[in-house]
N, C-alpha and C positions, 0 to 999 in steps of 0.2 A: 558550423558543421556539427552533426551529431554522430554517435557511434552506435552501431547495432552489432552485437555478437550473438551467434546462435540463431541466425535468421530462420533456419528451417524448423525451429521449435516455437516460432512466434506466429500467431494468427492475429491479423489486424482488420477491423471493420472499416467500412466506407466513412469518409469524412474525418479521418484521423489527422491531426495536425500537431506539430511540435515547434517549440521555440529553438533557440540556439543552445549548443553544447549539451544536448541530452545524451544520456548513456543508457541503453537498453541491453541487458545481458540475460541470455537464457543459456546457461552452461550445464552440460551433462557432467555430473561428478560421480555417478554410480551406473548401475545397469539400466535404470529407468530414465528415459529421456524427459527433460522438463517440458512443461506446457505453460506458455504465457499467452493469454488470450486478452485482446484489447478490443472492446466493442465499437459500435458505430458512434461517430461524432464525439470522440474523446479528444480533449485538448490538453497537451502537455506544454507548459511554458518553459522558460529557460532553465538550464542546469538541473533537470529532473533525472534521477537515477533509479532505474528499476532493475533489481537483481533477483533472478529466478533460477533455482536449481531443481525445483519440484513442480509447484503449481501456483500461479497467480492469475486471478480472473479479475479484469476490470470491465464492468458492464457498460452499457450505452450511456451517452450523454454525461460523462464524468468530466469535471473541470479540475485540473491539477495545476496549482500555481507554481511559481519558480522555487528552486532549491528543495524540492520534495524528494525523499528517499523512501522507497518501498522495497522490502525484502522478505523472502520466505525462508531465510536460513541464517544460521549462526555457526561459528567455529567452536563446537562443543556446546554443551548445555549445562546450566547451573541448576541444581547442585549435583546432578548425577554423573554427567559425562565430561566434566571439565578436567582435562588432564594437564595439571599445572606444570608437569615436568616437560611438556611439549610446547614448542613455540606455537602461537595461535594458527599460523598458516599450516601446521602439520596436524592439528586436532581434527577429529572426525566431524564432518559437517552434518548438522542436524537441521531438519526442515519441518515446517508446518504450512499448510495451504493458506493463502491470503485471498479474500474475496472483497471486492469493492463494488457494491450494488449500483444500480442506475441512479442518475441525477445526484450523485455525491459531489461535493465541492471540498477539495483539500486546499487549505490556505497555505500561504508562503511558509516555507521552512518545515513543513510537517514531516514526521518520521512515522512510518507504518511498519510494525515489527511482525515477525512470524506468528501465524495462528489467528490473526485478526480478521474479523468479518465486519465490514462497515455497511450498515443497513441503508436501504433506499432513502433518498432525500436528506441524508445526514450532511452536516456541515462540520468540518474540523478546523478549528481556529488556528491562526498563525503560530508556528513554532511548537505545536502540540506534539507530544510523543505518544502514539497510540499503541498501548501494550495489551489492551483487552478489546473484545468486540464492542461495537457501537450499535445501539438499537436504531431502527429507522426513525425518521422524523425527529432527530435530536440535533442539538448543537453541543459539541464537546470542545474543551480547551484545556491547556495546561500540560504539566509534565509530572506524573503521567496524566494523560487526558481523562477528564471527568465530565459527566453530563452537566451542562449549565442551564440549558433550556430544552423544552419539548414543544412540539407543534400540537396545538389543540384543534382537532379537525372540526369540532362544533363551532368554535368562535373564529376559526381560521386565523389564529394568531399564535405567536411564540410566547410561552409563559415560562417564568423561572422554574427550575427543577427543584422539587421538594424531596430531599433524600430521606 
């Protein structure tokens, strides 16, 4: 079984499938209702958690492996609004929009943090923590995620990234 909270704030396209134990949350925490949009032919595998309080967009034809976490929010922000005298559950929630463009593949155990935009055709390697936006046609991996390969449209092949 999977759990969906805030169903009225979630838009899902045709062909959407999930594995076991997925958790999809679209929770209103302020005056503005959240918007969670999941495109056509999106596949979530087992134990995926999507946590939205503001705006998450997942475009068409996205493949999300198991144990992936996608969030658009934090309890406080570092360094400006982290109120150390408050318990985390009582800190002001901060948020930034997350966009995952079409034909993206998120590998096993990936974490996508607030403010990230993952470009079209990108691949995110297993257990990567995505803290910054990812250009289209790239492979990223690591913690924090870094570009390791780019797709060369002329040779139609993946080439090592030269930083």
